LOKOLKE-828247 format. One record per residue (C-alpha): residue number from 1; y, x, z; residue in three letters. Coordinates in nm, 4 decimals, decimal comma. Each point is the difference from the previous one (the first is absolute). Layout:
# residues N
PT|num|v|u|w|residuo
PT|NUM|Y|X|Z|ALA
...
END
This chain:
# residues 452
PT|num|v|u|w|residuo
PT|1|-1,1347|11,5357|7,3010|UNK
PT|2|-0,2004|0,1343|0,2951|UNK
PT|3|-0,0928|-0,3196|0,0945|UNK
PT|4|-0,1471|-0,1032|-0,3681|UNK
PT|5|-0,1762|0,3247|-0,0147|UNK
PT|6|-0,1658|-0,0661|0,3424|UNK
PT|7|-0,0697|-0,3664|-0,1129|UNK
PT|8|-0,1735|0,1479|-0,3217|UNK
PT|9|-0,1849|0,2506|0,1859|UNK
PT|10|-0,1266|-0,2872|0,2542|UNK
PT|11|-0,1302|-0,2235|-0,2921|UNK
PT|12|-0,1751|0,2814|-0,1618|UNK
PT|13|-0,1691|0,0704|0,3501|UNK
PT|14|-0,0974|-0,3578|0,0113|UNK
PT|15|-0,1433|-0,0277|-0,3337|UNK
PT|16|-0,2036|0,2967|0,0687|UNK
PT|17|-0,1225|-0,1350|0,3077|UNK
PT|18|-0,0649|-0,3278|-0,1840|UNK
PT|19|-0,2119|0,1762|-0,2530|UNK
PT|20|-0,1877|0,1862|0,2530|UNK
PT|21|-0,0825|-0,3034|0,1834|UNK
PT|22|-0,1367|-0,1603|-0,3352|UNK
PT|23|-0,1951|0,3068|-0,0508|UNK
PT|24|-0,1675|-0,0177|0,3302|UNK
PT|25|-0,0897|-0,3457|-0,0329|UNK
PT|26|-0,1189|0,0399|-0,3341|UNK
PT|27|-0,2278|0,2891|0,1038|UNK
PT|28|-0,1882|-0,1744|0,2740|UNK
PT|29|-0,2415|-0,1695|-0,2324|UNK
PT|30|-0,0002|0,3171|-0,2054|UNK
PT|31|-0,3867|0,0146|-0,0180|UNK
PT|32|-0,0198|-0,3549|-0,1301|UNK
PT|33|0,2810|0,0422|-0,2401|UNK
PT|34|-0,1355|0,3166|-0,1471|UNK
PT|35|-0,3373|-0,1806|-0,0895|UNK
PT|36|0,1792|-0,3086|-0,1014|UNK
PT|37|0,0886|0,1312|-0,3668|UNK
PT|38|0,3081|0,0352|-0,2071|UNK
PT|39|0,1113|-0,3270|0,0327|UNK
PT|40|0,0606|0,0293|0,3709|UNK
PT|41|0,1935|0,3392|-0,0855|UNK
PT|42|0,2025|-0,1854|-0,2437|UNK
PT|43|0,1205|-0,2454|0,2472|UNK
PT|44|0,1038|0,2704|0,2453|UNK
PT|45|0,1783|0,1585|-0,2797|UNK
PT|46|0,2044|-0,3605|-0,0590|UNK
PT|47|0,0806|-0,0273|0,3658|UNK
PT|48|0,1012|0,3348|0,0595|UNK
PT|49|0,2571|-0,0570|-0,2986|UNK
PT|50|0,1172|-0,3222|0,1332|UNK
PT|51|0,0537|0,1440|0,3503|UNK
PT|52|0,1669|0,3234|-0,0657|UNK
PT|53|0,1538|-0,0268|-0,3564|UNK
PT|54|0,1509|-0,3399|-0,0042|UNK
PT|55|0,1847|0,0498|0,3054|UNK
PT|56|0,1858|0,3099|-0,0947|UNK
PT|57|0,3712|-0,0451|-0,0079|UNK
PT|58|0,2281|0,0631|-0,3201|UNK
PT|59|0,1445|0,3119|0,1930|UNK
PT|60|-0,3591|0,1482|-0,0003|UNK
PT|61|-0,1112|-0,1092|-0,3307|UNK
PT|62|-0,0792|0,3230|-0,1028|UNK
PT|63|-0,2163|0,0968|0,2873|UNK
PT|64|-0,1762|-0,3451|-0,0553|UNK
PT|65|-0,0587|0,0982|-0,3828|UNK
PT|66|-0,1728|0,3462|0,1413|UNK
PT|67|-0,1929|-0,1859|0,2526|UNK
PT|68|-0,1213|-0,2523|-0,2781|UNK
PT|69|-0,0973|0,2964|-0,2087|UNK
PT|70|-0,1758|0,1778|0,2871|UNK
PT|71|-0,2067|-0,3166|0,0761|UNK
PT|72|-0,0742|-0,0494|-0,3654|UNK
PT|73|-0,1373|0,3713|-0,0165|UNK
PT|74|-0,2036|-0,0115|0,3062|UNK
PT|75|-0,1285|-0,3492|-0,0912|UNK
PT|76|-0,1156|0,1214|-0,3294|UNK
PT|77|-0,1789|0,3159|0,1752|UNK
PT|78|-0,1753|-0,2377|0,2429|UNK
PT|79|-0,0842|-0,3095|-0,1653|UNK
PT|80|-0,0223|0,1090|-0,3707|UNK
PT|81|-0,1122|0,3537|0,0417|UNK
PT|82|-0,3034|-0,0407|-0,2379|UNK
PT|83|0,1910|-0,1773|-0,2677|UNK
PT|84|0,2578|0,2785|0,0133|UNK
PT|85|-0,2372|0,2715|-0,0084|UNK
PT|86|-0,1895|-0,1504|-0,3026|UNK
PT|87|0,3441|-0,0539|-0,1732|UNK
PT|88|0,0908|0,3750|0,0981|UNK
PT|89|-0,3444|0,1131|-0,1316|UNK
PT|90|0,0464|-0,1637|-0,3057|UNK
PT|91|0,3532|0,1281|-0,0697|UNK
PT|92|-0,1114|0,3889|0,0808|UNK
PT|93|-0,3549|0,0160|-0,1099|UNK
PT|94|-0,1935|-0,0757|-0,3399|UNK
PT|95|-0,3682|-0,1057|0,0139|UNK
PT|96|-0,2408|0,1093|-0,2883|UNK
PT|97|-0,3660|-0,0621|-0,0443|UNK
PT|98|-0,1880|0,2103|-0,2271|UNK
PT|99|-0,3034|-0,0782|-0,1985|UNK
PT|100|-0,1642|0,2108|-0,2790|UNK
PT|101|-0,3287|0,0351|-0,2408|UNK
PT|102|-0,0496|-0,3937|-0,0214|UNK
PT|103|-0,2591|0,0433|-0,2867|UNK
PT|104|-0,0263|-0,3617|-0,0133|UNK
PT|105|-0,3159|-0,1360|-0,1425|UNK
PT|106|-0,1544|-0,3520|-0,0336|UNK
PT|107|-0,2528|0,1338|0,2636|UNK
PT|108|0,2326|0,1208|0,2387|UNK
PT|109|0,2944|-0,2488|-0,0541|UNK
PT|110|-0,1010|-0,2246|0,2823|UNK
PT|111|-0,0645|0,2713|0,2896|UNK
PT|112|0,3274|0,1783|-0,1100|UNK
PT|113|0,2014|-0,3212|0,0177|UNK
PT|114|-0,0038|-0,0006|0,3725|UNK
PT|115|0,2668|0,2849|0,0058|UNK
PT|116|0,2400|-0,2368|-0,1885|UNK
PT|117|-0,0448|-0,2404|0,2940|UNK
PT|118|0,0665|0,2695|0,2603|UNK
PT|119|0,3101|0,1225|-0,1731|UNK
PT|120|0,1335|-0,3499|-0,0476|UNK
PT|121|-0,0423|-0,0755|0,3946|UNK
PT|122|0,2341|0,2985|0,0654|UNK
PT|123|0,3371|-0,1530|-0,0215|UNK
PT|124|0,1774|0,3398|0,1126|UNK
PT|125|-0,1043|0,1614|-0,3190|UNK
PT|126|0,2889|0,0736|-0,2451|UNK
PT|127|-0,2115|0,1164|-0,3039|UNK
PT|128|-0,3227|0,1460|-0,0947|UNK
PT|129|-0,0467|0,3130|-0,2120|UNK
PT|130|-0,3239|-0,0189|-0,2190|UNK
PT|131|-0,0848|0,3406|-0,1036|UNK
PT|132|-0,1837|-0,0192|-0,3144|UNK
PT|133|-0,3687|-0,0750|-0,1453|UNK
PT|134|0,0574|-0,3649|0,0187|UNK
PT|135|-0,2394|-0,0493|-0,2607|UNK
PT|136|-0,3938|0,0384|0,0370|UNK
PT|137|-0,0745|0,2869|-0,2216|UNK
PT|138|0,1471|0,0363|-0,3544|UNK
PT|139|0,3025|-0,2306|-0,0248|UNK
PT|140|-0,1255|-0,2426|-0,2216|UNK
PT|141|0,1885|-0,3422|-0,0688|UNK
PT|142|-0,2567|-0,1904|0,2026|UNK
PT|143|0,0644|0,2613|0,2795|UNK
PT|144|0,3593|-0,0413|-0,0106|UNK
PT|145|-0,0376|-0,3682|0,0376|UNK
PT|146|-0,2182|-0,0078|0,3119|UNK
PT|147|0,2320|0,2759|0,1464|UNK
PT|148|0,3077|-0,2236|-0,0615|UNK
PT|149|-0,1628|-0,3204|0,1251|UNK
PT|150|-0,0888|0,2113|0,3204|UNK
PT|151|0,3445|0,1060|0,0782|UNK
PT|152|0,1735|-0,3534|-0,0795|UNK
PT|153|-0,1388|-0,0905|0,3140|UNK
PT|154|0,1898|0,2468|0,2112|UNK
PT|155|0,3167|-0,1489|0,1265|UNK
PT|156|0,2059|0,3106|0,0645|UNK
PT|157|0,2216|0,2066|-0,2355|UNK
PT|158|-0,2472|0,2603|-0,1846|UNK
PT|159|0,0779|0,3598|-0,1400|UNK
PT|160|-0,2710|0,1147|-0,2085|UNK
PT|161|-0,0788|0,3390|-0,1881|UNK
PT|162|-0,2896|0,0817|-0,2341|UNK
PT|163|-0,3003|0,1692|0,0820|UNK
PT|164|-0,2355|0,1773|-0,2490|UNK
PT|165|-0,2419|-0,3052|-0,0234|UNK
PT|166|0,2844|-0,2108|-0,1090|UNK
PT|167|0,0996|0,1756|-0,3289|UNK
PT|168|-0,1732|0,3255|-0,1046|UNK
PT|169|-0,3434|-0,1299|-0,1218|UNK
PT|170|-0,0832|-0,1758|-0,3165|UNK
PT|171|-0,1432|-0,3530|0,0202|UNK
PT|172|-0,3447|0,0960|-0,0940|UNK
PT|173|-0,2431|0,2460|0,1714|UNK
PT|174|-0,2625|0,2293|-0,1784|UNK
PT|175|-0,3483|-0,1111|-0,0529|UNK
PT|176|-0,0810|0,1577|0,3340|UNK
PT|177|0,2775|-0,1961|0,1693|UNK
PT|178|0,2308|0,2853|0,0446|UNK
PT|179|0,3818|-0,0758|-0,0109|UNK
PT|180|0,1799|0,1510|-0,3019|UNK
PT|181|0,3535|0,1555|0,0163|UNK
PT|182|0,2276|-0,2478|-0,2162|UNK
PT|183|0,2420|0,1024|-0,2778|UNK
PT|184|0,3609|0,0510|0,0657|UNK
PT|185|0,0629|-0,3197|-0,1657|UNK
PT|186|-0,2401|-0,1868|0,2188|UNK
PT|187|0,1322|0,1711|0,3319|UNK
PT|188|0,3630|-0,1444|-0,1160|UNK
PT|189|-0,1131|-0,3355|-0,0545|UNK
PT|190|-0,1779|-0,0219|0,3351|UNK
PT|191|0,3069|0,1320|0,1635|UNK
PT|192|0,2141|-0,2554|-0,1543|UNK
PT|193|-0,2411|-0,2596|0,1290|UNK
PT|194|0,0121|0,1315|0,3375|UNK
PT|195|0,3814|0,0007|0,0084|UNK
PT|196|0,0270|-0,3626|-0,1288|UNK
PT|197|-0,2700|-0,1335|0,2309|UNK
PT|198|0,0403|0,2000|0,3049|UNK
PT|199|0,3046|0,1959|-0,0033|UNK
PT|200|0,3248|-0,1581|-0,1240|UNK
PT|201|0,2115|0,2931|0,1266|UNK
PT|202|-0,1759|0,2344|-0,2174|UNK
PT|203|-0,2371|0,2873|0,0480|UNK
PT|204|0,2145|0,1898|0,2068|UNK
PT|205|0,2705|-0,1451|0,2289|UNK
PT|206|0,1729|0,0379|0,3240|UNK
PT|207|0,1064|-0,2235|0,2705|UNK
PT|208|0,2527|0,0469|0,2740|UNK
PT|209|-0,1162|-0,1707|0,3392|UNK
PT|210|0,1061|0,0548|0,3680|UNK
PT|211|0,1675|0,3350|-0,0803|UNK
PT|212|-0,2948|0,1296|-0,2175|UNK
PT|213|-0,0598|0,0967|-0,3222|UNK
PT|214|-0,3455|-0,1449|-0,1401|UNK
PT|215|-0,1215|0,1471|-0,3121|UNK
PT|216|-0,2905|-0,1469|-0,2061|UNK
PT|217|-0,1680|0,2351|-0,2588|UNK
PT|218|-0,2647|-0,1275|-0,2351|UNK
PT|219|-0,2523|0,2236|-0,1875|UNK
PT|220|0,1302|-0,0098|-0,3580|UNK
PT|221|-0,1033|0,3030|-0,2153|UNK
PT|222|-0,1271|-0,0811|-0,3296|UNK
PT|223|-0,1762|0,3174|-0,0476|UNK
PT|224|-0,1146|0,1794|0,3055|UNK
PT|225|-0,3162|0,1935|0,1183|UNK
PT|226|0,0195|-0,1587|0,3524|UNK
PT|227|-0,0623|-0,3668|0,0664|UNK
PT|228|0,3163|-0,0393|0,2232|UNK
PT|229|0,2893|0,1654|-0,1828|UNK
PT|230|0,3629|-0,0978|0,0329|UNK
PT|231|0,1720|0,0624|-0,3455|UNK
PT|232|0,3089|0,2503|-0,0379|UNK
PT|233|0,2364|-0,2809|-0,0578|UNK
PT|234|-0,0784|-0,1749|0,3348|UNK
PT|235|0,0266|0,3237|0,1537|UNK
PT|236|0,3476|0,0822|-0,1329|UNK
PT|237|0,0975|-0,3320|0,1019|UNK
PT|238|-0,1423|0,0640|0,3521|UNK
PT|239|0,1861|0,3247|0,0094|UNK
PT|240|0,3282|-0,1629|-0,0803|UNK
PT|241|-0,0542|-0,3019|0,2401|UNK
PT|242|-0,0676|0,2377|0,2828|UNK
PT|243|0,2972|0,2004|-0,0645|UNK
PT|244|0,2378|-0,3219|0,0030|UNK
PT|245|-0,1618|-0,0840|0,3526|UNK
PT|246|-0,0019|0,3309|0,1855|UNK
PT|247|0,0885|-0,1696|0,3343|UNK
PT|248|-0,2521|-0,2735|-0,0008|UNK
PT|249|-0,3501|0,0546|0,1556|UNK
PT|250|-0,2363|-0,0535|-0,2731|UNK
PT|251|-0,3474|-0,1484|-0,0177|UNK
PT|252|-0,1961|0,0456|-0,3496|UNK
PT|253|-0,2541|-0,2496|-0,0898|UNK
PT|254|-0,2920|0,1159|-0,2554|UNK
PT|255|-0,3387|-0,0616|-0,1005|UNK
PT|256|-0,1339|0,3663|0,0885|UNK
PT|257|0,0933|0,2272|0,2897|UNK
PT|258|0,1583|0,3546|-0,0004|UNK
PT|259|-0,2240|0,3010|-0,0594|UNK
PT|260|-0,1101|0,1424|0,3253|UNK
PT|261|0,0492|-0,2911|0,2021|UNK
PT|262|-0,3880|-0,0490|0,0418|UNK
PT|263|-0,2101|0,1652|0,2185|UNK
PT|264|-0,3120|-0,0799|-0,1843|UNK
PT|265|0,0552|-0,0434|-0,3882|UNK
PT|266|-0,3566|-0,0821|-0,1295|UNK
PT|267|-0,1025|-0,0298|-0,3408|UNK
PT|268|0,3017|-0,1205|-0,1272|UNK
PT|269|0,1616|0,3633|0,0052|UNK
PT|270|0,3594|0,0005|-0,1414|UNK
PT|271|-0,0521|-0,3385|-0,1568|UNK
PT|272|0,0733|-0,1279|0,3807|UNK
PT|273|0,3554|0,0934|-0,0065|UNK
PT|274|0,3208|-0,0973|-0,1884|UNK
PT|275|0,1056|0,2156|-0,2882|UNK
PT|276|0,1792|0,1986|-0,1332|UNK
PT|277|-0,0068|0,2451|0,2840|UNK
PT|278|0,2573|0,2743|-0,0834|UNK
PT|279|0,2530|-0,2652|-0,0923|UNK
PT|280|-0,0517|-0,2426|0,2690|UNK
PT|281|-0,0129|0,2766|0,2638|UNK
PT|282|0,3548|0,1141|-0,1147|UNK
PT|283|0,1617|-0,3111|0,0148|UNK
PT|284|-0,1323|-0,1038|0,3287|UNK
PT|285|0,0889|0,3686|0,1651|UNK
PT|286|0,3717|-0,0476|-0,1436|UNK
PT|287|0,0282|-0,3460|0,1724|UNK
PT|288|-0,0774|0,0431|0,3892|UNK
PT|289|0,0979|-0,3535|0,0677|UNK
PT|290|-0,3540|-0,0918|-0,1395|UNK
PT|291|-0,2187|-0,0282|0,2989|UNK
PT|292|-0,2921|-0,2234|-0,0719|UNK
PT|293|-0,2290|-0,0659|-0,2945|UNK
PT|294|-0,2375|-0,3156|0,0131|UNK
PT|295|-0,2721|-0,0040|-0,1988|UNK
PT|296|-0,3402|-0,1249|-0,0910|UNK
PT|297|-0,2780|0,1125|-0,2806|UNK
PT|298|-0,2335|0,1821|0,2400|UNK
PT|299|-0,1269|-0,2893|0,1897|UNK
PT|300|0,0569|0,1555|0,3198|UNK
PT|301|-0,0904|-0,2227|0,3073|UNK
PT|302|0,0919|0,0045|0,3589|UNK
PT|303|-0,2606|0,2346|0,1457|UNK
PT|304|0,0097|0,2418|-0,2870|UNK
PT|305|0,0693|0,3751|0,0416|UNK
PT|306|0,2862|-0,0604|-0,2389|UNK
PT|307|0,1649|-0,3214|0,1446|UNK
PT|308|0,2017|0,1827|0,2821|UNK
PT|309|-0,0353|0,3721|-0,0202|UNK
PT|310|0,2565|0,3024|0,0236|UNK
PT|311|-0,0434|0,0485|-0,3836|UNK
PT|312|0,1797|-0,3338|-0,0395|UNK
PT|313|0,3319|0,1865|0,0867|UNK
PT|314|0,0915|0,1348|-0,3434|UNK
PT|315|0,1674|0,3448|-0,0366|UNK
PT|316|0,1617|-0,0839|0,3540|UNK
PT|317|0,1929|-0,2553|-0,1477|UNK
PT|318|-0,1530|-0,3120|-0,1203|UNK
PT|319|-0,2642|-0,2202|0,2007|UNK
PT|320|-0,2440|-0,1558|-0,2468|UNK
PT|321|-0,1374|-0,3253|0,1096|UNK
PT|322|-0,3176|-0,0686|-0,1422|UNK
PT|323|-0,1029|-0,3637|-0,0376|UNK
PT|324|-0,3586|-0,1642|-0,0242|UNK
PT|325|-0,1308|-0,1978|-0,3112|UNK
PT|326|-0,0685|-0,3762|0,0787|UNK
PT|327|-0,3611|-0,0773|0,0611|UNK
PT|328|-0,1563|-0,3451|0,0050|UNK
PT|329|-0,0233|0,0181|0,4032|UNK
PT|330|0,2953|-0,2191|0,0337|UNK
PT|331|0,2260|0,2403|-0,2094|UNK
PT|332|-0,0892|0,3176|0,2262|UNK
PT|333|0,3094|0,1605|0,1248|UNK
PT|334|0,3739|-0,0420|-0,0317|UNK
PT|335|0,2561|0,2739|0,0965|UNK
PT|336|0,3349|-0,0994|0,0709|UNK
PT|337|0,3411|0,1892|0,0172|UNK
PT|338|0,2815|-0,0953|0,2355|UNK
PT|339|0,3339|0,1671|-0,1130|UNK
PT|340|0,2164|0,0393|0,3034|UNK
PT|341|0,3430|0,2066|-0,0081|UNK
PT|342|-0,1733|0,3115|0,1312|UNK
PT|343|-0,3816|0,0059|-0,0959|UNK
PT|344|-0,2756|-0,2050|-0,1838|UNK
PT|345|-0,2659|-0,1437|0,2142|UNK
PT|346|-0,3458|-0,0199|-0,1924|UNK
PT|347|-0,2631|-0,2433|0,1201|UNK
PT|348|-0,3372|-0,0602|-0,1096|UNK
PT|349|-0,1489|-0,3774|0,0068|UNK
PT|350|-0,3815|-0,0748|-0,0145|UNK
PT|351|-0,0307|-0,3210|-0,1784|UNK
PT|352|-0,3568|-0,0719|0,0624|UNK
PT|353|0,0338|0,0376|0,3762|UNK
PT|354|0,3583|-0,1285|0,0090|UNK
PT|355|0,1529|0,2850|0,2131|UNK
PT|356|0,2561|0,2750|-0,0171|UNK
PT|357|-0,1826|0,3432|-0,0009|UNK
PT|358|0,2351|0,1697|0,2851|UNK
PT|359|-0,1338|0,3606|-0,0245|UNK
PT|360|0,1182|-0,0026|-0,3706|UNK
PT|361|0,3650|-0,1038|0,1029|UNK
PT|362|0,2526|0,2668|-0,0707|UNK
PT|363|0,3984|0,0396|-0,0015|UNK
PT|364|0,0999|0,2138|-0,2977|UNK
PT|365|0,3243|0,1889|0,0291|UNK
PT|366|0,2355|0,0404|-0,3171|UNK
PT|367|-0,1193|0,3606|0,0028|UNK
PT|368|-0,3452|-0,1095|-0,0684|UNK
PT|369|-0,1245|0,0738|0,3477|UNK
PT|370|-0,1804|-0,1941|0,2612|UNK
PT|371|0,2091|-0,1293|0,2914|UNK
PT|372|-0,2041|0,0205|0,3170|UNK
PT|373|0,0614|-0,2386|0,2910|UNK
PT|374|0,1733|0,2598|0,2242|UNK
PT|375|0,2567|0,0436|-0,2982|UNK
PT|376|0,0599|-0,3676|-0,0134|UNK
PT|377|0,0564|-0,1326|0,3542|UNK
PT|378|0,2603|-0,2252|-0,0795|UNK
PT|379|-0,1712|-0,1659|-0,2725|UNK
PT|380|0,0499|-0,3984|-0,0072|UNK
PT|381|-0,1972|-0,0851|-0,3221|UNK
PT|382|-0,2143|-0,2953|-0,0005|UNK
PT|383|-0,3576|0,1426|0,0753|UNK
PT|384|-0,3381|-0,1072|-0,0634|UNK
PT|385|-0,2537|-0,1517|0,2501|UNK
PT|386|-0,2184|0,2928|0,1276|UNK
PT|387|-0,2548|-0,2050|0,1638|UNK
PT|388|-0,2510|0,0435|-0,2699|UNK
PT|389|0,0107|0,3763|-0,0711|UNK
PT|390|-0,1948|0,0986|-0,3237|UNK
PT|391|-0,3573|0,0934|0,0657|UNK
PT|392|-0,0605|-0,0294|-0,3881|UNK
PT|393|-0,2870|0,2447|-0,0950|UNK
PT|394|0,0074|-0,0693|-0,3607|UNK
PT|395|-0,0336|0,3136|-0,2084|UNK
PT|396|0,2230|-0,0753|-0,3225|UNK
PT|397|-0,1367|0,3278|-0,1799|UNK
PT|398|-0,3147|-0,1792|-0,1013|UNK
PT|399|-0,0016|-0,3395|-0,1959|UNK
PT|400|-0,3420|-0,1394|-0,1276|UNK
PT|401|0,1929|-0,1696|-0,2865|UNK
PT|402|0,1587|0,3272|-0,1380|UNK
PT|403|-0,0179|0,0523|-0,3776|UNK
PT|404|0,0885|0,3770|-0,0594|UNK
PT|405|0,1028|0,1196|-0,3488|UNK
PT|406|-0,0283|0,3612|0,0590|UNK
PT|407|0,1281|0,0779|-0,3620|UNK
PT|408|0,3481|-0,1480|0,0561|UNK
PT|409|-0,0011|0,0168|0,3964|UNK
PT|410|0,0213|-0,3803|0,0196|UNK
PT|411|-0,1172|-0,2138|0,2869|UNK
PT|412|-0,0538|-0,3653|-0,0242|UNK
PT|413|-0,0273|-0,1530|0,3496|UNK
PT|414|0,0066|-0,3653|0,0829|UNK
PT|415|-0,1360|0,0351|0,3504|UNK
PT|416|-0,2786|-0,2036|0,1223|UNK
PT|417|-0,0891|-0,2927|0,2553|UNK
PT|418|0,1626|-0,3455|0,0376|UNK
PT|419|0,2177|-0,1535|0,2596|UNK
PT|420|0,3282|-0,1984|0,0303|UNK
PT|421|0,3026|0,0822|0,2276|UNK
PT|422|0,2819|-0,1958|0,1162|UNK
PT|423|0,2648|0,1352|0,2659|UNK
PT|424|0,3138|-0,1642|0,1433|UNK
PT|425|0,2688|0,2901|-0,0489|UNK
PT|426|-0,1786|0,2900|0,0281|UNK
PT|427|-0,0209|0,0178|0,4050|UNK
PT|428|0,3832|0,0842|0,0358|UNK
PT|429|0,1491|-0,0733|0,3186|UNK
PT|430|0,3509|-0,0059|0,1362|UNK
PT|431|0,1356|0,1138|0,3383|UNK
PT|432|0,0718|-0,3166|0,2177|UNK
PT|433|0,3434|-0,0485|0,1736|UNK
PT|434|0,0521|0,1386|0,3394|UNK
PT|435|0,0559|-0,3586|0,1668|UNK
PT|436|0,2388|-0,1856|0,1536|UNK
PT|437|0,0587|0,2423|0,3055|UNK
PT|438|0,1073|0,2626|-0,2260|UNK
PT|439|0,2383|-0,2354|-0,1868|UNK
PT|440|0,1454|-0,1005|0,3405|UNK
PT|441|0,0652|0,3536|0,1135|UNK
PT|442|0,1481|0,1217|-0,3157|UNK
PT|443|0,2360|-0,3052|-0,0229|UNK
PT|444|0,1160|0,0683|0,3632|UNK
PT|445|0,0824|0,3562|-0,0950|UNK
PT|446|0,1741|-0,1011|-0,3174|UNK
PT|447|0,2192|-0,2688|0,2034|UNK
PT|448|0,0893|0,2788|0,2613|UNK
PT|449|0,1369|0,2241|-0,2695|UNK
PT|450|0,1934|-0,2756|-0,1407|UNK
PT|451|0,1653|-0,1013|0,3184|UNK
PT|452|0,1001|0,3221|0,0843|UNK
END
């Protein structure tokens, strides 16, 4: 018995020495191997398996299995880290893009179509939220047809909500060219058309993605003073939906922002916000899991005093993300949301200049507050290339093509200029493997543990 034990121990020692010798030999040309690509590392994986696993005796089969598992684990870390990181990111994170206030017209169709090309080139996007005002101005049949044609080119999953320009106006204007509020009957017909054309899930609906609750609210009131008003029936649905999902961090998507979330309100006044205040406020305050509200309506562009201001934090609970309208300058800008287990990463892409605007990037906690870099030292989220920091001097608070109707607080802004944009994935980069030497060191450490 003592002889057998000594023999097994001696064999294990020889195996350890043999494996170590292989590692030393293979490490000698490491500089060459590290640059030779994944195929060379794959060959090494195969050789290591053949030299170590195939020679294990039946008596040591359990240890052989453990060694094989260790090699597979370390091989994946060394040779396939980019693929695994991508798979892990896909499993844990959810990527959304947001566009809003399309105001598609025959004159702007071509210029704004560039945003569709940009979005279609982003293969990592899971869905696109479209936050109202899809129609140019008053939601006629022709305007609906044009917007439908425009969005059919978008290859991603789409979630749409209404804006005031999609349903509250009559198909005809006054002799002075002013918009006329439609009757309740006409509004209802337009809402039905919107639902049929753009939102088969309904005018209000919720989706569960990556541990989050995503709530989409259309403005749908048939008789209201303010141009973006959510009906009582929809607010009742919201209250019940949130009550059933208290544990899920929640983001609400709506055409207009929450009142008080703008530093500068301008001529729109209270028409700038989602109504009704009192009922909506109570629902939100009773549901602390709601930490983010994404909106359009105010045509708030990067560089505006409102785009990223302290006022964006509503009632110390909800971070309001203001999204810019589409322009004919290659679409203007796109905000994206990366939903991670611990926070939401908000990024802004400049379509015309084809770059991410680093200074507007922010991480929002599930409490609605920003996370500073010091608070998130261990973050491993895929980051954007910061070589081209934003130096955009645009002032979005002025627009030479604005058409204001002060009587109703309306703004019809279709942007200006021309341009086309096409990008290859949004400038996203993935951390590279640590290389062959790290693989060898980790492998040897694993073998030492297994042979103890």
